[in-house]
C-alpha positions as MATLAB code, in Angstrom:
seq = 'MTRGIPVAYLLVALGAALAGFSIYQWSRAPQPATSPSVAVAPEAPQDLLGAPRPAFRLPDLDGRPVSISRWDGKVILLNFWATWCPPCREEMPEFAQTQIEFGARGFQVVGVALDRPRAVARFIEEIGADYPQLIGHENAIAIADRYGNASGGLPHSVLIDRDGVIRFIKAGRLSRRELIDELSKLL';
ca = [
      46.975    0.196   43.579;
      46.406    4.388   43.552;
      48.496    4.026   40.072;
      45.131    1.144   38.493;
      42.774    4.168   39.369;
      43.816    6.780   36.970;
      44.498    4.156   34.076;
      40.461    2.700   34.860;
      39.333    6.169   34.614;
      41.443    6.825   31.688;
      40.257    3.822   29.906;
      36.432    5.186   30.994;
      36.680    8.282   29.558;
      38.481    6.909   26.213;
      35.854    4.539   25.858;
      33.166    7.596   26.177;
      35.050    9.706   23.889;
      34.679    7.078   20.934;
      31.191    6.488   21.917;
      30.315    9.750   21.490;
      32.185    9.852   18.553;
      30.613    6.864   17.183;
      27.030    8.470   17.635;
      28.145   11.734   16.196;
      29.271   10.128   13.069;
      26.180    7.755   13.175;
      23.698   10.867   13.335;
      25.641   12.545   10.424;
      24.994    9.846    8.026;
      21.729    9.925    5.681;
      19.225    7.903    6.901;
      16.370    6.387    4.818;
      12.819    7.666    4.652;
      11.428    4.619    5.562;
      12.229    1.059    6.838;
      13.387   -0.833    3.722;
      10.129   -3.101    4.257;
       7.844    0.427    3.705;
       6.752    0.935    0.204;
       6.446    4.671   -0.220;
       4.145    5.898   -3.000;
       5.025    9.144   -4.585;
       2.414   11.535   -5.555;
      -0.095    9.885   -7.732;
      -0.141   11.124  -11.672;
      -3.238   12.779  -12.447;
      -3.084   12.497  -16.156;
      -5.002    9.224  -16.092;
      -8.064   11.354  -14.564;
     -11.408   10.747  -17.427;
      -9.264    7.717  -19.489;
     -10.373    4.432  -20.164;
      -9.634    1.956  -17.360;
      -7.008   -0.599  -18.867;
      -8.044   -3.827  -19.178;
      -6.400   -6.644  -17.664;
      -7.057  -10.376  -16.151;
      -5.214  -11.910  -12.930;
      -5.725  -14.699  -10.989;
      -8.245  -14.403   -8.046;
      -7.546  -16.370   -4.637;
      -8.273  -19.749   -5.659;
      -6.098  -19.543   -8.808;
      -9.091  -18.533  -11.080;
      -8.553  -15.840  -13.854;
     -10.582  -13.018  -13.415;
     -10.856   -9.888  -15.629;
     -11.552   -6.401  -14.365;
     -14.166   -6.151  -17.015;
     -16.305   -8.382  -14.499;
     -17.297   -5.265  -12.649;
     -19.000   -3.306  -15.480;
     -21.354   -1.229  -14.590;
     -20.324   -0.731  -10.887;
     -18.255    1.937   -8.791;
     -14.831    0.242   -8.720;
     -11.928    0.919   -6.149;
      -9.104   -0.488   -7.384;
      -6.574   -1.060   -5.005;
      -2.988   -2.226   -4.976;
      -1.494   -3.602   -1.946;
       0.541   -6.060   -0.164;
       0.443   -8.240    3.440;
       3.576   -7.171    4.399;
       2.996   -2.740    3.728;
       1.223   -1.600    6.915;
      -0.307    1.439    5.077;
      -2.286   -1.067    3.245;
      -3.167   -3.052    6.461;
      -4.544   -0.295    8.281;
      -6.709    0.789    5.256;
      -8.058   -2.014    4.164;
     -10.579   -2.868    7.412;
     -11.946    0.634    6.344;
     -12.552   -0.628    2.471;
     -14.334   -3.472    4.007;
     -17.140   -1.517    6.130;
     -17.110    0.762    2.910;
     -17.811   -2.195    0.736;
     -20.624   -3.250    3.747;
     -21.811    0.329    3.622;
     -22.325    1.249   -0.164;
     -21.869   -1.891   -1.848;
     -25.773   -2.346   -2.291;
     -25.414    0.967   -3.810;
     -23.239   -0.254   -7.339;
     -19.878    0.204   -5.122;
     -16.860   -2.648   -5.531;
     -13.847   -2.916   -4.039;
     -11.051   -4.934   -5.616;
      -8.015   -5.794   -4.387;
      -4.761   -6.667   -6.414;
      -1.920   -8.399   -4.001;
       1.724   -7.921   -5.054;
       1.886  -11.199   -2.530;
       1.673  -15.169   -2.257;
      -1.997  -15.955   -2.221;
      -1.667  -18.124    0.970;
       0.119  -14.811    3.105;
      -3.091  -13.027    1.531;
      -5.718  -15.488    2.214;
      -4.658  -15.470    5.676;
      -4.284  -11.557    6.241;
      -8.007  -11.468    4.493;
      -9.346  -13.806    6.909;
      -7.479  -12.402    9.637;
      -9.122   -8.762    9.121;
     -12.173   -9.982    7.794;
     -12.519   -8.125    4.327;
     -15.219   -9.734    2.248;
     -14.116   -8.304   -1.280;
     -12.443   -9.822   -4.554;
      -8.604  -10.247   -3.789;
      -6.613  -10.515   -6.977;
      -3.031  -12.168   -6.940;
      -0.909  -10.480   -9.248;
       2.661  -11.036   -8.844;
       5.084   -9.715  -10.960;
       1.868   -8.923  -13.545;
       0.762   -6.441  -11.035;
       3.574   -4.151  -10.970;
       2.824   -3.492  -14.886;
      -0.812   -3.601  -14.558;
      -0.654   -0.680  -11.732;
       2.334    1.189  -14.232;
      -1.001    0.862  -15.994;
      -2.955    2.351  -13.700;
      -0.640    5.527  -13.057;
       1.736    4.069  -10.197;
       4.959    4.092  -12.392;
       7.271    3.862   -8.983;
       5.163    0.940   -7.781;
       4.513    2.509   -4.673;
       2.079    0.651   -1.746;
      -0.692    1.523   -1.154;
      -2.021    2.873   -4.340;
      -5.949    3.388   -5.125;
      -7.646    4.089   -8.412;
     -11.270    4.145   -7.901;
     -13.015    3.981  -11.189;
     -16.993    4.907  -12.343;
     -19.531    3.060  -13.947;
     -18.107    3.221  -17.341;
     -14.971    2.352  -16.820;
     -13.542    5.923  -17.094;
     -10.604    6.612  -14.233;
     -12.095    9.371  -11.551;
      -9.515    9.468   -8.852;
      -6.236    7.988   -7.873;
      -4.243    8.205   -4.535;
      -0.824    7.516   -3.804;
      -0.536    5.936   -0.595;
      -2.959    5.683    2.253;
      -6.329    5.896    1.617;
      -8.463    7.412    4.532;
     -11.991    6.611    4.913;
     -13.417   10.406    4.809;
     -11.386   10.714    1.377;
     -13.102    7.741    0.266;
     -16.152    8.698    0.945;
     -16.153   12.055   -0.345;
     -14.825   10.885   -4.023;
     -17.306    7.950   -3.789;
     -19.951   10.625   -3.295;
     -19.569   12.243   -6.941;
     -20.370    8.914   -8.643;
     -23.227    6.996   -6.637;
];
């Protein structure tokens, strides 16, 4: 019986050493910067500032084709997003509130979802975002690229003035304060 105790200690020590070595190896392995479900938006290129907005047409939630020119004469926040993107989900209620506050002054938020219509409709209903949503699927990636998002990171926001000129581009989450600061220059 006394001989079984040292063997048990040896097995426990061996198990602890193996666990320690595994943890050490794991900690030295390169770790991804984000979880795979989060798209990281690098710095947005600013070379499009002052350029006319590219034309495009995408279906709305009901499948009807809608052109971006529908909102000509308004200040447009064009926001590329997806339901699976946490920063996108965080900023959208703020966009909805900003739309309510500044809509009468000629401001319009337009979402371009890289997602399925049903998932978009559910999320929009959940947060109460009452502004137009266009469904992009694969086309939205090419359109986002034309609006300065070559990497495809989300969210990606573009502010367009009343004359259809790009005035502001933001890769990543756009805070309400930053949006209002930029809007104050255009409204």
